[in-house]
Steps between C-alpha positions, in 0.01 A plus 500: 500500500706815495521736206775420245826705537497800281692436173484119556160428391508334164630195328439477129275802524277327752422639835516265802189495721537788748217476748486167656544141398133410485380790287465498122810562295500844336413459132765595241449827323291519180639384165615852424727480801652171412254238641529149349285467193210254480681264251875461525498233238409738225843658513680173454511483117656846466752440783618171361558653154731747690349809336379661823429374846187719539381485865536122544841508676395770748153328549672163575726657759199668660313166505797339665533779756133487592516126538805522736342773715181302525693190617703704750187644635353152551811405691471819715134432577611167649819623677426856595582858412871487570573285197314746269658803665850360466462461120310831438771691708765396247591738219342429171817358352519248785133413466564417137811299584305300760163448329629465137748223605416160361575347841236724658243402240557147588492567871172692483331334213590130535434461874170301541260642754614742770863580538702317761703671759816394305371657180413821687842502652661450166321798347590714794862392474500618137362833605776526758762439222351786301547725795852379551571573127407859561691532825754216555651662798192551718258230366516135606418215257640163386463307176438576131277770365177402329667558163809299600725793410647585841570307830491639849688346792388621835471877554716795541733370223612637168809350340695190591229349730234523233508237227625662183542855650263802528149433373497744206832361379360147519199610295707686247714192431195288429303747292500473113261759354183449717577132555646374829719192492439270788786257560430330838182631668345184641147619415574517132730200489221281640252604225586310188377140478553201274809532283620796701529320828854385430633839412737701716541874533802702375750639747535877542824493307304428183272806533695716244471226236133451572440871489667533165313201354161631607589854406583392137164331475323817626686711246373257227145536617527883495643489146200300378224677698477761772156361594651149549774647717234679717311170523818325636579785739141476639470130504839342600554634850743210604724292280619170647803355318572137570758256391322187367761225458258266316369763251756426231503772235140617575431866585198459738306775666181479706229696688258399768147623559558449874785756502411786258812702405748215541672356195768225505762437233720198478869517423502858381879520473534227244579594148157383375347810663560758226373852563209438275411170669510683837271764366272240368476324842443825694222610270349157497473495876404867528187417292415217743539746784262754338241227441518387864423849613221541246346182627480634851233727361370317192531122517557348157277200566129469605586159648849466635448133592417414142775720354756323725370161395483549122815441296631635170809390310729798449574573136829664613654211703266201438461463881164466666383814676216584732249735343612767758855461370403491135313826520808672643726333241296641218541862623866449599610362161293760312678774704838350416431479133393864490803597701761342267313619196586848617873435512694709246773311316545138392653299777472116506439488878204726467356324201528165690295647787243641268458180321471309830222729615330472158500125505170462684327720257624319180169320452285803578378615841587248779148557647378265227629222714250571774201278556152646546532426870833676525356808331209506733731491797660828386341834610357671194717812522808297551415284187447828301845619606660162412341491160614854412858428618530171330358618171738798494781240467324224292400748225845647462756225538 
Protein backbone atom coordinates (compact mmCIF):
# COMPACT_ATOMS: atom_id res chain seq x y z
CA UNK A 1 0.00 0.00 0.00
CA UNK A 2 1.09 3.57 -0.58
CA UNK A 3 2.38 5.88 2.14
CA UNK A 4 -0.29 7.96 3.90
CA UNK A 5 -0.72 11.50 2.68
CA UNK A 6 1.31 13.97 4.71
CA UNK A 7 -0.80 15.63 7.37
CA UNK A 8 -3.56 13.02 7.05
CA UNK A 9 -2.06 10.17 9.02
CA UNK A 10 -3.84 9.95 12.33
CA UNK A 11 -7.24 9.26 13.79
CA UNK A 12 -7.56 9.50 17.53
CA UNK A 13 -3.78 9.76 17.70
CA UNK A 14 -3.38 6.41 15.92
CA UNK A 15 -1.37 5.98 12.74
CA UNK A 16 -2.90 3.94 9.93
CA UNK A 17 -0.69 1.16 8.57
CA UNK A 18 1.58 2.74 6.00
CA UNK A 19 3.58 0.03 4.24
CA UNK A 20 1.26 -2.60 2.91
CA UNK A 21 -1.90 -4.32 3.92
CA UNK A 22 -0.30 -7.52 5.01
CA UNK A 23 2.42 -6.12 7.29
CA UNK A 24 2.14 -5.60 11.02
CA UNK A 25 0.41 -2.46 12.24
CA UNK A 26 2.80 0.10 13.69
CA UNK A 27 2.63 -0.03 17.49
CA UNK A 28 1.26 3.04 19.28
CA UNK A 29 3.90 5.19 20.97
CA UNK A 30 4.95 4.47 24.56
CA UNK A 31 2.80 5.45 27.50
CA UNK A 32 4.62 8.74 27.86
CA UNK A 33 3.48 9.63 24.36
CA UNK A 34 -0.18 8.84 24.91
CA UNK A 35 -0.48 5.10 24.34
CA UNK A 36 -3.46 3.32 25.84
CA UNK A 37 -2.80 2.16 29.39
CA UNK A 38 -2.89 -1.49 30.38
CA UNK A 39 -6.09 -1.12 32.40
CA UNK A 40 -8.77 1.31 31.25
CA UNK A 41 -11.18 0.15 33.95
CA UNK A 42 -9.04 1.56 36.74
CA UNK A 43 -10.05 5.08 35.69
CA UNK A 44 -13.81 4.48 35.83
CA UNK A 45 -14.45 5.24 39.54
CA UNK A 46 -12.78 8.64 39.31
CA UNK A 47 -14.43 9.53 36.01
CA UNK A 48 -17.93 8.62 37.17
CA UNK A 49 -17.52 10.77 40.28
CA UNK A 50 -16.84 13.63 37.82
CA UNK A 51 -13.77 14.86 39.62
CA UNK A 52 -11.35 14.33 36.75
CA UNK A 53 -11.41 12.21 33.63
CA UNK A 54 -7.73 11.24 33.91
CA UNK A 55 -6.67 9.51 30.72
CA UNK A 56 -9.67 7.24 30.28
CA UNK A 57 -11.55 9.44 27.78
CA UNK A 58 -8.50 9.80 25.56
CA UNK A 59 -7.62 6.12 25.96
CA UNK A 60 -11.14 5.05 25.02
CA UNK A 61 -10.99 7.18 21.86
CA UNK A 62 -7.66 5.61 20.93
CA UNK A 63 -9.05 2.11 21.51
CA UNK A 64 -11.96 2.90 19.20
CA UNK A 65 -9.68 4.41 16.55
CA UNK A 66 -7.32 1.42 16.60
CA UNK A 67 -10.26 -0.93 16.29
CA UNK A 68 -11.69 0.94 13.30
CA UNK A 69 -8.35 1.13 11.48
CA UNK A 70 -7.86 -2.59 12.09
CA UNK A 71 -11.30 -3.40 10.64
CA UNK A 72 -10.69 -1.13 7.65
CA UNK A 73 -7.37 -2.81 7.04
CA UNK A 74 -9.06 -6.21 7.06
CA UNK A 75 -11.48 -4.99 4.41
CA UNK A 76 -8.61 -3.59 2.34
CA UNK A 77 -6.74 -6.89 2.53
CA UNK A 78 -9.78 -8.49 0.94
CA UNK A 79 -10.61 -5.78 -1.57
CA UNK A 80 -7.28 -4.23 -2.53
CA UNK A 81 -5.16 -1.15 -1.99
CA UNK A 82 -7.58 1.29 -3.62
CA UNK A 83 -10.01 1.18 -0.71
CA UNK A 84 -7.29 1.86 1.85
CA UNK A 85 -5.70 4.60 -0.26
CA UNK A 86 -9.03 6.37 -0.71
CA UNK A 87 -9.56 6.64 3.05
CA UNK A 88 -5.96 7.53 3.94
CA UNK A 89 -5.93 10.26 1.27
CA UNK A 90 -8.76 12.10 3.06
CA UNK A 91 -7.82 14.96 5.40
CA UNK A 92 -7.76 13.99 9.08
CA UNK A 93 -11.09 15.72 9.76
CA UNK A 94 -12.76 13.66 7.04
CA UNK A 95 -11.15 10.45 8.31
CA UNK A 96 -12.65 11.20 11.71
CA UNK A 97 -16.06 11.97 10.24
CA UNK A 98 -16.01 8.72 8.30
CA UNK A 99 -14.52 6.29 10.81
CA UNK A 100 -16.06 7.76 13.97
CA UNK A 101 -19.57 7.64 12.50
CA UNK A 102 -21.89 5.09 14.14
CA UNK A 103 -23.09 3.92 10.74
CA UNK A 104 -19.48 3.10 9.74
CA UNK A 105 -18.93 1.15 12.95
CA UNK A 106 -22.01 -0.85 12.12
CA UNK A 107 -20.88 -1.34 8.52
CA UNK A 108 -17.34 -2.45 9.37
CA UNK A 109 -17.97 -4.22 12.65
CA UNK A 110 -21.27 -5.99 12.26
CA UNK A 111 -20.69 -7.52 8.82
CA UNK A 112 -20.09 -11.28 9.24
CA UNK A 113 -17.13 -12.72 7.36
CA UNK A 114 -15.64 -10.96 4.39
CA UNK A 115 -17.33 -7.78 3.15
CA UNK A 116 -19.66 -8.06 0.20
CA UNK A 117 -19.27 -5.95 -2.91
CA UNK A 118 -22.34 -3.97 -1.82
CA UNK A 119 -20.71 -3.19 1.55
CA UNK A 120 -17.45 -2.17 -0.13
CA UNK A 121 -19.46 0.01 -2.49
CA UNK A 122 -21.28 1.66 0.41
CA UNK A 123 -18.03 2.52 2.17
CA UNK A 124 -16.56 3.99 -1.02
CA UNK A 125 -19.74 6.01 -1.54
CA UNK A 126 -19.29 7.54 1.93
CA UNK A 127 -15.68 8.39 1.09
CA UNK A 128 -16.95 10.11 -2.06
CA UNK A 129 -19.43 12.18 -0.02
CA UNK A 130 -16.55 13.39 2.17
CA UNK A 131 -14.68 14.48 -0.96
CA UNK A 132 -17.83 16.23 -2.16
CA UNK A 133 -18.15 17.99 1.19
CA UNK A 134 -14.72 19.52 0.65
CA UNK A 135 -15.29 20.41 -3.00
CA UNK A 136 -18.99 20.32 -3.97
CA UNK A 137 -18.29 21.90 -7.35
CA UNK A 138 -15.73 19.42 -8.67
CA UNK A 139 -16.40 16.22 -6.74
CA UNK A 140 -19.21 13.80 -7.58
CA UNK A 141 -21.19 11.92 -4.93
CA UNK A 142 -24.72 10.91 -3.99
CA UNK A 143 -26.47 10.21 -0.72
CA UNK A 144 -25.92 10.94 2.95
CA UNK A 145 -22.60 11.39 4.70
CA UNK A 146 -21.60 8.73 7.23
CA UNK A 147 -22.63 11.08 10.05
CA UNK A 148 -25.96 11.86 8.39
CA UNK A 149 -25.30 15.59 8.55
CA UNK A 150 -25.12 16.44 4.84
CA UNK A 151 -26.60 15.04 1.64
CA UNK A 152 -25.04 15.07 -1.83
CA UNK A 153 -27.03 14.81 -5.04
CA UNK A 154 -24.91 14.04 -8.09
CA UNK A 155 -21.83 16.16 -8.63
CA UNK A 156 -20.86 19.63 -9.66
CA UNK A 157 -23.69 21.10 -7.60
CA UNK A 158 -23.77 23.50 -4.69
CA UNK A 159 -27.06 25.07 -3.83
CA UNK A 160 -30.57 24.35 -5.11
CA UNK A 161 -29.72 20.94 -6.55
CA UNK A 162 -28.16 19.72 -3.30
CA UNK A 163 -30.62 18.64 -0.63
CA UNK A 164 -30.52 21.28 2.06
CA UNK A 165 -27.93 23.54 0.40
CA UNK A 166 -24.11 23.68 0.56
CA UNK A 167 -22.55 20.93 2.69
CA UNK A 168 -21.06 23.11 5.42
CA UNK A 169 -24.39 24.91 5.85
CA UNK A 170 -26.17 21.56 6.19
CA UNK A 171 -23.66 20.46 8.83
CA UNK A 172 -23.87 23.74 10.75
CA UNK A 173 -27.67 23.54 11.00
CA UNK A 174 -27.48 20.05 12.52
CA UNK A 175 -24.60 20.61 14.95
CA UNK A 176 -25.27 21.31 18.64
CA UNK A 177 -21.96 21.52 20.50
CA UNK A 178 -20.15 18.41 19.28
CA UNK A 179 -23.40 16.47 18.70
CA UNK A 180 -24.79 16.04 15.21
CA UNK A 181 -28.58 15.72 14.82
CA UNK A 182 -29.58 13.11 12.27
CA UNK A 183 -33.17 13.53 11.11
CA UNK A 184 -33.56 11.27 8.11
CA UNK A 185 -30.35 9.41 7.21
CA UNK A 186 -31.64 5.90 6.42
CA UNK A 187 -28.57 4.26 7.99
CA UNK A 188 -29.42 5.73 11.38
CA UNK A 189 -33.18 5.49 10.99
CA UNK A 190 -32.91 1.73 10.46
CA UNK A 191 -30.88 1.12 13.63
CA UNK A 192 -33.32 1.27 16.55
CA UNK A 193 -35.24 -1.90 17.26
CA UNK A 194 -38.18 -2.92 19.37
CA UNK A 195 -40.21 -0.01 20.71
CA UNK A 196 -38.41 2.39 18.38
CA UNK A 197 -39.57 0.71 15.16
CA UNK A 198 -42.79 2.67 14.97
CA UNK A 199 -41.09 6.03 15.41
CA UNK A 200 -40.75 8.63 12.68
CA UNK A 201 -38.12 11.28 12.10
CA UNK A 202 -38.66 14.99 12.49
CA UNK A 203 -38.86 17.30 9.45
CA UNK A 204 -36.10 19.82 8.75
CA UNK A 205 -38.45 22.61 9.84
CA UNK A 206 -38.18 21.39 13.45
CA UNK A 207 -34.38 21.62 13.57
CA UNK A 208 -34.29 24.98 15.43
CA UNK A 209 -36.54 23.59 18.19
CA UNK A 210 -34.53 20.38 18.43
CA UNK A 211 -31.24 22.29 18.54
CA UNK A 212 -32.58 24.48 21.34
CA UNK A 213 -33.84 21.52 23.40
CA UNK A 214 -30.58 19.62 23.12
CA UNK A 215 -28.54 22.78 23.69
CA UNK A 216 -30.35 23.47 26.97
CA UNK A 217 -29.54 19.94 28.09
CA UNK A 218 -25.87 20.38 27.22
CA UNK A 219 -25.78 23.65 29.16
CA UNK A 220 -27.15 21.83 32.23
CA UNK A 221 -24.44 19.19 31.94
CA UNK A 222 -21.71 21.82 31.74
CA UNK A 223 -23.18 23.57 34.80
CA UNK A 224 -22.98 20.33 36.79
CA UNK A 225 -19.61 19.05 35.54
CA UNK A 226 -17.14 19.93 32.82
CA UNK A 227 -15.96 16.32 32.86
CA UNK A 228 -19.48 15.07 32.17
CA UNK A 229 -19.80 17.51 29.28
CA UNK A 230 -16.49 16.24 27.86
CA UNK A 231 -17.83 12.69 28.11
CA UNK A 232 -20.97 13.61 26.14
CA UNK A 233 -18.96 15.50 23.52
CA UNK A 234 -16.73 12.44 23.01
CA UNK A 235 -19.43 9.80 23.22
CA UNK A 236 -22.55 11.11 21.50
CA UNK A 237 -21.50 11.55 17.90
CA UNK A 238 -25.00 11.35 16.41
CA UNK A 239 -28.31 12.08 18.11
CA UNK A 240 -31.38 10.57 16.48
CA UNK A 241 -34.63 12.26 17.59
CA UNK A 242 -37.78 10.28 16.88
CA UNK A 243 -41.46 10.85 17.42
CA UNK A 244 -42.92 7.84 19.22
CA UNK A 245 -46.72 8.04 19.11
CA UNK A 246 -47.19 5.20 21.61
CA UNK A 247 -44.69 6.42 24.24
CA UNK A 248 -47.22 8.45 26.24
CA UNK A 249 -45.46 10.79 28.66
CA UNK A 250 -42.28 8.72 28.75
CA UNK A 251 -38.92 10.32 27.96
CA UNK A 252 -37.02 7.39 26.45
CA UNK A 253 -33.44 7.29 25.23
CA UNK A 254 -31.35 4.40 23.94
CA UNK A 255 -27.90 3.30 22.78
CA UNK A 256 -26.81 0.23 20.84
CA UNK A 257 -23.57 -1.69 21.08
CA UNK A 258 -23.83 -2.31 17.33
CA UNK A 259 -23.68 1.43 16.55
CA UNK A 260 -21.18 3.07 18.89
CA UNK A 261 -21.75 6.82 18.98
CA UNK A 262 -25.47 6.73 18.11
CA UNK A 263 -28.04 7.82 20.71
CA UNK A 264 -31.79 7.96 20.11
CA UNK A 265 -34.25 10.10 22.06
CA UNK A 266 -38.02 9.82 21.89
CA UNK A 267 -40.37 12.80 21.65
CA UNK A 268 -37.73 15.37 22.70
CA UNK A 269 -40.00 18.34 21.95
CA UNK A 270 -42.63 17.37 24.50
CA UNK A 271 -42.86 19.34 27.74
CA UNK A 272 -41.75 16.32 29.78
CA UNK A 273 -38.22 16.84 28.45
CA UNK A 274 -36.99 19.50 30.85
CA UNK A 275 -33.40 20.70 30.36
CA UNK A 276 -32.36 18.61 33.38
CA UNK A 277 -34.08 15.50 32.01
CA UNK A 278 -32.34 16.02 28.65
CA UNK A 279 -29.01 16.36 30.47
CA UNK A 280 -29.71 13.19 32.43
CA UNK A 281 -30.48 11.22 29.26
CA UNK A 282 -27.41 12.47 27.39
CA UNK A 283 -25.04 11.61 30.24
CA UNK A 284 -26.79 8.26 30.76
CA UNK A 285 -26.21 7.28 27.13
CA UNK A 286 -22.71 8.78 27.00
CA UNK A 287 -21.65 6.48 29.85
CA UNK A 288 -22.92 3.51 27.81
CA UNK A 289 -20.92 4.77 24.83
CA UNK A 290 -17.74 4.99 26.90
CA UNK A 291 -18.25 1.46 28.22
CA UNK A 292 -18.80 0.09 24.71
CA UNK A 293 -15.43 1.53 23.68
CA UNK A 294 -13.64 0.26 26.78
CA UNK A 295 -15.04 -3.21 26.11
CA UNK A 296 -13.46 -3.26 22.65
CA UNK A 297 -10.16 -3.50 24.53
CA UNK A 298 -11.16 -4.96 27.93
CA UNK A 299 -14.25 -7.19 27.91
CA UNK A 300 -16.19 -6.99 31.17
CA UNK A 301 -16.96 -10.69 31.16
CA UNK A 302 -14.81 -13.81 31.07
CA UNK A 303 -17.72 -15.75 29.58
CA UNK A 304 -20.02 -13.61 27.41
CA UNK A 305 -22.36 -16.54 26.80
CA UNK A 306 -22.95 -16.99 30.52
CA UNK A 307 -23.23 -13.24 31.10
CA UNK A 308 -25.88 -12.98 28.38
CA UNK A 309 -27.82 -15.88 29.89
CA UNK A 310 -27.81 -14.88 33.57
CA UNK A 311 -30.50 -12.47 34.75
CA UNK A 312 -30.71 -9.93 37.58
CA UNK A 313 -33.75 -7.97 38.74
CA UNK A 314 -32.99 -4.25 38.50
CA UNK A 315 -33.34 -2.44 41.84
CA UNK A 316 -34.06 0.75 39.87
CA UNK A 317 -36.94 -0.40 37.66
CA UNK A 318 -37.90 -3.86 38.88
CA UNK A 319 -37.42 -5.22 35.37
CA UNK A 320 -35.32 -8.27 34.60
CA UNK A 321 -31.93 -7.49 33.03
CA UNK A 322 -29.24 -9.62 31.51
CA UNK A 323 -26.05 -9.55 33.55
CA UNK A 324 -24.42 -7.59 30.70
CA UNK A 325 -27.10 -4.91 31.03
CA UNK A 326 -27.00 -4.93 34.83
CA UNK A 327 -23.27 -4.23 34.94
CA UNK A 328 -23.73 -1.19 32.71
CA UNK A 329 -26.74 -0.06 34.75
CA UNK A 330 -24.73 -0.02 37.99
CA UNK A 331 -22.13 2.27 36.44
CA UNK A 332 -24.65 4.49 34.66
CA UNK A 333 -26.85 5.12 37.70
CA UNK A 334 -23.84 5.72 39.93
CA UNK A 335 -22.55 8.29 37.46
CA UNK A 336 -25.91 10.05 37.37
CA UNK A 337 -26.13 10.12 41.17
CA UNK A 338 -22.70 11.75 41.37
CA UNK A 339 -23.66 14.20 38.62
CA UNK A 340 -26.78 15.51 40.36
CA UNK A 341 -25.03 15.59 43.72
CA UNK A 342 -22.74 18.23 42.25
CA UNK A 343 -25.60 20.50 41.20
CA UNK A 344 -25.57 23.80 43.05
CA UNK A 345 -28.93 25.00 44.25
CA UNK A 346 -32.16 23.29 45.30
CA UNK A 347 -34.32 22.46 42.32
CA UNK A 348 -37.12 19.86 42.51
CA UNK A 349 -36.33 18.47 39.03
CA UNK A 350 -32.71 17.83 39.98
CA UNK A 351 -33.58 16.29 43.33
CA UNK A 352 -36.03 13.96 41.61
CA UNK A 353 -33.33 12.80 39.19
CA UNK A 354 -30.83 12.30 42.03
CA UNK A 355 -33.31 10.24 44.01
CA UNK A 356 -34.17 8.15 40.97
CA UNK A 357 -30.49 7.33 40.46
CA UNK A 358 -30.06 6.59 44.19
CA UNK A 359 -33.00 4.18 44.25
CA UNK A 360 -30.98 1.12 43.31
CA UNK A 361 -28.45 1.78 46.06
CA UNK A 362 -31.00 2.19 48.87
CA UNK A 363 -30.37 -1.29 50.24
CA UNK A 364 -26.61 -1.07 49.86
CA UNK A 365 -24.53 -1.98 46.84
CA UNK A 366 -26.66 -3.55 44.07
CA UNK A 367 -23.84 -6.05 43.48
CA UNK A 368 -25.18 -7.92 46.52
CA UNK A 369 -27.90 -9.17 44.16
CA UNK A 370 -25.39 -11.16 42.11
CA UNK A 371 -25.10 -14.90 42.47
CA UNK A 372 -21.76 -16.62 42.80
CA UNK A 373 -22.06 -17.73 39.17
CA UNK A 374 -22.71 -14.16 38.04
CA UNK A 375 -19.70 -12.83 39.93
CA UNK A 376 -17.49 -15.48 38.38
CA UNK A 377 -18.67 -14.45 34.91
CA UNK A 378 -17.34 -10.90 35.43
CA UNK A 379 -13.69 -10.14 34.74
CA UNK A 380 -11.80 -9.51 37.98
CA UNK A 381 -10.72 -5.99 37.05
CA UNK A 382 -14.23 -5.10 35.91
CA UNK A 383 -15.67 -6.42 39.17
CA UNK A 384 -13.17 -4.34 41.14
CA UNK A 385 -14.24 -1.21 39.25
CA UNK A 386 -17.93 -2.04 39.73
CA UNK A 387 -17.46 -2.52 43.47
CA UNK A 388 -15.60 0.77 43.88
CA UNK A 389 -18.19 2.72 41.91
CA UNK A 390 -21.20 1.15 43.65
CA UNK A 391 -19.74 1.57 47.12
CA UNK A 392 -19.04 5.24 46.41
CA UNK A 393 -22.82 5.75 46.24
CA UNK A 394 -24.09 3.16 48.74
CA UNK A 395 -21.90 4.54 51.53
CA UNK A 396 -23.01 8.14 51.02
CA UNK A 397 -26.67 8.21 50.11
